[in-house]
C-alpha positions as CSV (number, residue, x, y, z in Angstrom):
1,M,0.0,0.0,0.0
2,L,2.8,2.5,0.9
3,L,4.7,2.0,-2.3
4,R,1.6,2.4,-4.4
5,L,0.7,5.5,-2.4
6,A,4.2,7.0,-2.9
7,Y,4.0,6.2,-6.6
8,R,0.6,7.9,-6.9
9,A,1.9,11.0,-5.0
10,A,4.9,11.2,-7.3
11,T,3.0,10.9,-10.5
12,Q,-0.4,12.4,-9.9
13,V,0.5,15.5,-7.8
14,S,2.5,18.4,-9.2
15,P,6.0,18.4,-7.5
16,R,5.6,22.1,-6.7
17,L,2.2,21.6,-5.0
18,A,3.5,18.5,-3.2
19,A,6.5,20.4,-1.8
20,K,4.2,23.2,-0.6
21,A,2.0,20.7,1.2
22,A,4.9,19.0,2.8
23,Y,6.3,22.2,4.1
24,L,3.2,24.3,4.9
25,W,0.8,21.6,6.0
26,V,3.0,18.8,7.5
27,Y,6.2,20.6,8.7
28,K,4.5,23.8,9.9
29,G,1.6,21.7,11.2
30,N,3.9,19.9,13.5
31,R,5.4,23.2,14.7
32,A,2.0,24.5,15.3
33,M,1.2,21.4,17.5
34,A,4.4,21.8,19.4
35,A,3.6,25.4,20.1
36,H,0.1,24.3,21.2
37,R,1.6,21.8,23.7
38,R,3.8,24.6,25.2
39,R,0.7,26.7,25.6
40,V,-1.2,23.9,27.3
41,R,1.7,23.5,29.7
42,R,1.5,27.2,30.5
43,G,-2.3,26.9,31.0
44,E,-3.1,28.9,27.9
45,L,-5.8,28.2,25.4
46,F,-5.4,28.8,21.7
47,P,-5.9,26.2,19.0
48,P,-3.2,25.0,16.5
49,F,-5.6,25.5,13.6
50,L,-9.0,27.3,13.0
51,F,-12.1,26.7,10.9
52,L,-13.3,29.9,9.1
53,A,-16.9,29.9,7.9
54,L,-16.4,32.6,5.3
55,T,-20.1,32.8,4.5
56,N,-23.4,31.0,5.2
57,A,-24.5,31.5,1.6
58,C,-24.9,28.2,-0.3
59,N,-26.4,27.0,-3.5
60,L,-27.5,23.7,-2.1
61,R,-30.0,22.6,0.6
62,C,-28.7,19.3,1.9
63,H,-30.6,17.2,4.4
64,G,-29.1,17.4,7.8
65,C,-27.1,20.6,7.2
66,W,-26.8,23.0,10.1
67,I,-26.2,26.1,7.9
68,D,-29.2,28.5,7.6
69,S,-28.7,30.4,4.4
70,S,-32.3,31.7,4.1
71,G,-33.1,35.4,4.4
72,G,-29.9,36.6,2.9
73,G,-26.3,35.4,3.6
74,R,-23.9,36.5,6.2
75,S,-20.2,36.7,5.5
76,L,-17.0,37.5,7.4
77,S,-15.4,40.8,6.3
78,E,-12.0,40.5,4.7
79,E,-10.8,42.6,7.6
80,D,-12.0,40.0,10.1
81,V,-10.4,37.2,8.1
82,E,-7.1,39.1,8.0
83,S,-7.3,39.7,11.8
84,V,-7.9,36.1,12.5
85,I,-5.0,34.8,10.4
86,A,-2.6,37.5,11.7
87,A,-3.5,36.4,15.3
88,G,-3.1,32.8,14.4
89,K,0.3,33.3,12.8
90,K,1.6,35.0,16.0
91,Q,0.8,31.7,17.8
92,K,2.5,29.5,15.1
93,A,-0.9,28.5,13.6
94,F,-0.6,28.3,9.8
95,F,-3.4,25.9,8.8
96,Y,-6.9,27.2,8.1
97,T,-9.9,25.3,6.9
98,L,-12.3,27.5,4.8
99,L,-15.9,26.4,4.8
100,G,-19.4,27.8,4.7
101,G,-22.1,27.6,3.4
102,E,-20.2,27.2,0.2
103,P,-16.8,29.0,0.7
104,M,-16.3,29.5,-3.1
105,L,-19.2,31.9,-3.1
106,Y,-17.1,34.2,-0.9
107,P,-15.7,37.0,-3.3
108,G,-12.4,37.4,-1.4
109,I,-11.4,33.8,-1.1
110,W,-8.5,33.9,-3.6
111,R,-7.3,37.3,-2.3
112,T,-7.1,35.8,1.2
113,I,-5.1,32.8,0.1
114,E,-2.8,34.9,-2.0
115,R,-2.1,37.3,0.8
116,H,-0.7,34.5,3.0
117,P,1.7,32.3,1.0
118,E,3.3,31.2,4.3
119,C,-0.1,29.5,5.3
120,Y,-1.9,26.5,4.0
121,F,-5.6,26.5,3.4
122,Q,-8.1,23.7,3.0
123,I,-11.3,24.5,1.1
124,I,-14.3,22.3,1.9
125,T,-16.6,22.7,-1.1
126,N,-19.6,21.0,-2.6
127,G,-17.7,21.0,-5.9
128,M,-20.3,23.0,-7.9
129,F,-17.8,25.8,-8.6
130,L,-14.8,23.8,-9.6
131,D,-14.8,25.3,-13.1
132,E,-11.7,25.9,-15.2
133,E,-11.1,29.4,-13.9
134,N,-11.3,28.4,-10.2
135,V,-9.2,25.3,-10.7
136,E,-6.5,27.4,-12.4
137,Q,-6.5,29.7,-9.4
138,I,-6.0,26.8,-7.0
139,R,-3.1,25.5,-9.1
140,R,-1.5,28.9,-9.4
141,L,-1.7,29.7,-5.7
142,G,-0.4,26.3,-4.6
143,N,-0.9,26.7,-0.9
144,V,-4.4,25.2,-0.9
145,T,-5.9,21.7,-0.9
146,V,-9.5,21.1,-1.9
147,L,-11.9,18.7,-0.1
148,V,-14.9,17.9,-2.2
149,S,-18.0,16.7,-0.4
150,I,-19.5,13.5,-1.9
151,D,-21.8,11.4,0.2
152,G,-21.9,8.0,-1.6
153,P,-22.7,6.8,-5.1
154,E,-24.8,9.0,-7.3
155,A,-28.3,8.0,-6.2
156,E,-27.4,8.2,-2.5
157,N,-25.4,11.5,-2.8
158,D,-28.2,13.2,-4.8
159,A,-30.9,12.0,-2.4
160,R,-29.2,14.1,0.3
161,R,-27.6,16.9,-1.8
162,G,-29.9,17.4,-4.8
163,E,-30.3,16.0,-8.3
164,G,-27.3,16.4,-10.6
165,V,-24.9,17.4,-7.8
166,Y,-22.9,14.2,-8.0
167,R,-22.1,14.5,-11.7
168,K,-21.1,18.1,-11.5
169,A,-18.9,17.5,-8.5
170,M,-17.2,14.6,-10.3
171,E,-16.6,16.9,-13.3
172,G,-14.8,19.3,-10.9
173,I,-12.7,16.4,-9.5
174,E,-11.7,15.5,-13.0
175,R,-10.4,19.1,-13.6
176,L,-8.4,19.0,-10.3
177,A,-6.8,15.7,-11.3
178,R,-5.9,17.0,-14.8
179,R,-4.0,19.9,-13.2
180,K,-2.3,17.5,-10.7
181,I,-3.7,19.4,-7.7
182,L,-3.6,17.8,-4.2
183,F,-7.2,17.2,-3.3
184,G,-9.4,14.9,-1.2
185,V,-13.0,13.8,-0.9
186,A,-15.1,14.3,2.2
187,T,-17.8,11.7,2.8
188,T,-20.5,11.8,5.5
189,V,-21.2,8.4,6.9
190,T,-24.8,7.8,7.7
191,G,-26.8,4.8,9.0
192,R,-28.0,4.3,5.5
193,N,-24.9,4.6,3.4
194,L,-22.1,3.1,5.6
195,E,-22.0,-0.2,3.6
196,T,-21.6,1.6,0.3
197,V,-19.1,4.3,1.4
198,L,-17.0,2.1,3.5
199,C,-16.3,-0.6,0.9
200,D,-13.5,-1.4,-1.5
201,E,-15.4,-0.2,-4.6
202,Y,-16.1,3.2,-3.2
203,V,-12.5,3.9,-2.0
204,E,-11.0,2.5,-5.3
205,Q,-13.3,4.9,-7.3
206,F,-11.6,7.9,-5.8
207,V,-8.1,6.4,-6.1
208,K,-8.8,6.1,-9.8
209,C,-10.1,9.7,-9.8
210,G,-6.8,11.1,-8.4
211,A,-7.9,11.9,-4.8
212,M,-5.0,11.6,-2.3
213,Y,-7.1,11.4,0.8
214,L,-10.6,10.5,1.7
215,W,-12.0,12.2,4.9
216,Y,-14.8,10.5,6.7
217,Y,-17.3,12.3,8.9
218,V,-20.1,10.8,10.9
219,F,-23.6,12.3,10.4
220,R,-24.9,14.8,13.1
221,P,-28.7,15.4,13.3
222,V,-28.5,19.2,13.6
223,G,-30.2,22.1,11.8
224,A,-33.7,22.9,10.7
225,D,-33.8,19.6,8.9
226,P,-32.0,17.3,11.3
227,S,-33.0,14.1,9.5
228,P,-32.4,11.7,12.5
229,E,-33.2,8.8,10.2
230,F,-29.6,9.2,8.9
231,C,-28.0,8.7,12.3
232,V,-25.4,6.0,12.9
233,E,-26.3,3.7,15.8
234,K,-23.8,2.1,18.2
235,E,-23.4,-1.3,16.5
236,Q,-23.1,0.5,13.2
237,M,-20.4,2.8,14.7
238,I,-18.4,-0.3,15.7
239,D,-18.8,-1.5,12.1
240,V,-17.6,1.9,10.8
241,R,-14.4,1.5,12.9
242,R,-13.8,-2.1,11.7
243,R,-14.3,-1.2,8.1
244,L,-12.0,1.8,8.3
245,L,-9.2,-0.4,9.7
246,G,-9.6,-2.9,6.9
247,L,-9.7,-0.4,4.1
248,R,-6.6,1.4,5.3
249,R,-4.5,-1.7,4.7
250,R,-5.8,-2.3,1.1
251,H,-5.8,1.0,-0.7
252,P,-3.1,3.6,-1.7
253,I,-5.0,6.6,-0.4
254,I,-5.0,8.2,3.1
255,L,-8.3,7.5,4.9
256,I,-8.8,10.1,7.6
257,D,-11.2,10.1,10.5
258,T,-11.2,12.7,13.3
259,Y,-12.9,10.5,15.8
260,W,-10.5,8.0,17.3
261,N,-6.9,8.2,18.5
262,A,-4.2,5.5,17.9
263,R,-5.5,3.5,20.8
264,G,-9.0,3.5,19.3
265,E,-10.3,5.8,22.0
266,A,-12.8,8.5,21.1
267,V,-11.6,12.1,20.7
268,C,-13.5,15.4,20.5
269,P,-11.1,18.0,18.8
270,A,-13.0,20.9,20.3
271,A,-12.9,19.5,23.8
272,K,-9.1,19.1,23.4
273,G,-8.8,22.8,22.2
274,L,-7.4,21.7,18.9
275,G,-9.6,23.8,16.6
276,F,-12.4,26.3,17.1
277,H,-14.9,27.6,14.5
278,I,-15.2,31.2,13.4
279,G,-18.8,31.8,12.2
280,P,-19.7,34.1,9.3
281,G,-20.7,36.8,11.8
282,G,-17.3,36.6,13.5
283,T,-18.5,34.6,16.4
284,I,-16.1,32.1,18.1
285,E,-17.8,28.7,18.5
286,P,-16.6,25.4,19.9
287,C,-17.0,23.5,16.6
288,P,-18.8,23.8,13.2
289,P,-22.1,22.1,14.1
290,M,-22.4,23.9,17.4
291,S,-23.7,27.4,16.6
292,F,-23.3,29.1,20.0
293,A,-20.9,31.8,21.1
294,C,-20.1,34.3,23.8
295,E,-17.3,36.1,22.0
296,T,-16.4,37.5,18.6
297,V,-13.2,38.1,16.8
298,R,-13.6,41.8,17.3
299,D,-13.6,41.6,21.1
300,H,-10.7,43.1,23.1
301,E,-9.9,45.3,20.0
302,G,-9.3,42.2,17.9
303,D,-6.9,40.5,20.3
304,L,-7.9,37.0,19.4
305,F,-5.5,35.2,21.7
306,R,-6.8,37.1,24.7
307,T,-10.4,36.6,23.6
308,I,-10.1,32.8,23.2
309,N,-7.7,32.4,26.2
310,E,-10.1,34.2,28.6
311,S,-13.3,32.6,27.2
312,R,-15.2,30.8,30.0
313,L,-17.3,29.1,27.4
314,L,-14.4,27.6,25.4
315,G,-12.2,27.1,28.5
316,G,-14.9,25.2,30.4
317,F,-16.0,23.1,27.4
318,Q,-13.2,20.5,27.9
319,K,-14.2,19.9,31.5
320,F,-17.9,19.7,30.5
321,V,-17.2,17.1,27.9
322,D,-14.6,15.1,29.9
323,E,-17.0,14.7,32.8
324,R,-19.5,13.0,30.4
325,T,-17.9,11.3,27.5
326,R,-14.9,11.2,25.2
327,G,-17.3,11.5,22.3
328,C,-19.8,14.0,21.0
329,V,-22.0,15.8,23.5
330,I,-24.3,17.0,20.8
331,L,-25.3,13.4,20.2
332,E,-25.1,12.0,23.7
333,Y,-26.1,14.9,26.0
334,P,-28.1,17.4,24.0
335,D,-30.2,18.6,27.1
336,E,-27.1,19.0,29.3
337,L,-25.3,20.8,26.5
338,A,-28.1,23.3,26.1
339,A,-28.0,23.9,29.9
340,Y,-24.2,24.4,29.8
341,L,-24.5,26.9,26.9
342,K,-27.3,28.8,28.6
343,S,-25.4,29.0,31.9
344,H,-22.7,30.9,30.1
345,G,-25.1,33.1,28.3
346,A,-24.1,31.8,24.9
347,E,-25.9,33.4,22.0
348,D,-27.6,31.2,19.4
349,T,-25.7,32.2,16.2
350,S,-27.5,29.7,13.9
351,G,-30.2,32.0,12.6
352,R,-32.6,29.2,13.6
353,D,-33.8,28.0,17.1
354,A,-30.7,25.9,17.9
355,Y,-31.5,25.8,21.6
356,G,-35.0,24.5,20.8
357,E,-33.4,21.9,18.4
358,L,-31.1,20.7,21.2
359,S,-33.9,20.4,23.7
360,A,-36.0,18.4,21.2
361,S,-33.1,16.1,20.4
362,T,-33.1,12.4,21.5
363,P,-29.8,11.3,23.0
364,R,-27.9,9.0,20.7
365,S,-24.7,7.0,20.6
366,S,-21.6,8.7,19.3
367,H,-18.1,7.4,18.5
368,H,-17.4,6.9,22.2
369,L,-17.3,3.1,22.6
370,P,-16.2,2.3,26.1
371,G,-15.0,-1.2,26.5
372,E,-15.2,-1.8,22.8
373,E,-12.3,0.4,21.5
374,I,-10.5,-1.0,18.5
375,P,-6.9,0.3,18.3
376,E,-5.2,1.1,15.0
377,D,-3.7,-2.2,13.8
378,Y,-1.5,-0.8,11.0
379,W,1.8,0.9,12.1
380,V,1.4,3.5,9.4
381,Y,-1.8,4.9,10.8
382,R,-0.5,4.6,14.4
383,F,2.3,6.9,13.4
384,L,0.1,9.2,11.4
385,K,-2.4,9.5,14.3
386,K,0.4,10.5,16.7
387,Q,2.2,12.8,14.3
388,L,0.4,14.0,11.2
389,F,-3.3,13.5,11.3
390,F,-6.0,16.0,12.2
391,G,-4.7,17.7,15.4
392,M,-1.1,17.3,14.2
393,G,-0.1,14.9,16.9
394,G,-3.0,15.6,19.2
395,Y,-4.3,12.1,18.7
396,G,-1.4,10.1,20.3
C-alpha cells in the first residue's frame, strides 16, 4: 500500500504543489502542534488551527445541514479574516480550513489565500464551482488543498444533496486531477450509506479519480432539517471503525477520521482545544455544528489570543465534555449541552432556534465506545495518528 501511495503522489500531484503541502501543511503543522503543547503546559488556550466559515451562503439545501442560508447570507469581512489569520500566525498556527455555506461563493477567497503564502488552506466545497477558472486559481496559488463533499454513489449522494450534484462534483474532480492538484473527498457516513461508502469499490473509485485522501465524517442530526433517520447507531459505529481499519491496509489513499486516536479511544477535537470555529458573523464557536458563542473576533480590540484564552465558554467546554464522554456531547447529552451553553449566556448564532433543536433532540450514541475500543492495527496509521493527522499529533 505504501509503495503504491508513494507512486501515486509522485506521478499524480505536481511536485511544486506536493512540496508546498509537505512544508506548509506537514512541517508547519507539527510546529503548530508543538507550540500548542507549550501553551497547554502554561495553562493557555489557543488552537493550532482554525475553521473559518467565510459565508453561510450556499447554492444547495442538503438534508441534515446546520447552515441557515435563508433570508440573505452573512459573511466574514475581509478585515476580520485578516485579523484572525494574523493572530493565528503569532501563535504559530498556519493551517486554516475555509468552509461555509459554500466558501467558493465568498468573493475574497482567492485574495485571502494569495495574501498568506506562508499559510496552508483547506477549502471544503460541494464541488459545484470547480470550473476551469477556479481550478486554475488553485493550481496557481499552490498553498491550498480542496476537499470535495460527496456522500456516496450518485443516487445516495443526490438524495441528500440534490439531483445532478454528484455528476457536477465529479466533473470538478476531473479538472483537479488533470491539473495535478492535491485534493481529497469528504464523505459523511450515515446509518443508511455506511456499507456503500466504507467498501473497496467506493474507495477505489476515488483512487482512480486522483484523490490523495478520503476524509470520513459521521452524520450529526442538527439544523432545521435534522433528519435523524440518517444517524449511525452504536453497532453501526463499531462496524464503521472495523471497516476503516480494513480499508486502510488495502488502498493507496490516506483514509482520515477525526474520531479515534491511535488506541481507538474517542476524541473530540473541540474539547481538546485543537480547533475552534469562526462563524460568518465573526463569532467564536466550539465546533462547526455547534452554533453558539459568547465572543467575537472583534472583542478586546481584535486580540484573538486574549479573547479565546479568557473565554469561560471555550475554556470550560473541555471539562464539561470530559465529565460525560470522550465522544460527541451534541449526540449524547443534548439537554445538558443546552443547559451548559445557557449557563454561560451563549448566543444562538445559527439563525434558527438551535436551543430548541437541542432540547428536542433524542440522546444518541456517538463514536465513544467504552470497552469496545478498536486500536489502530497498522503501524502507518498509528504513526500518522500520533504525528500528522488532524490535530497534528493531538491524537497520540
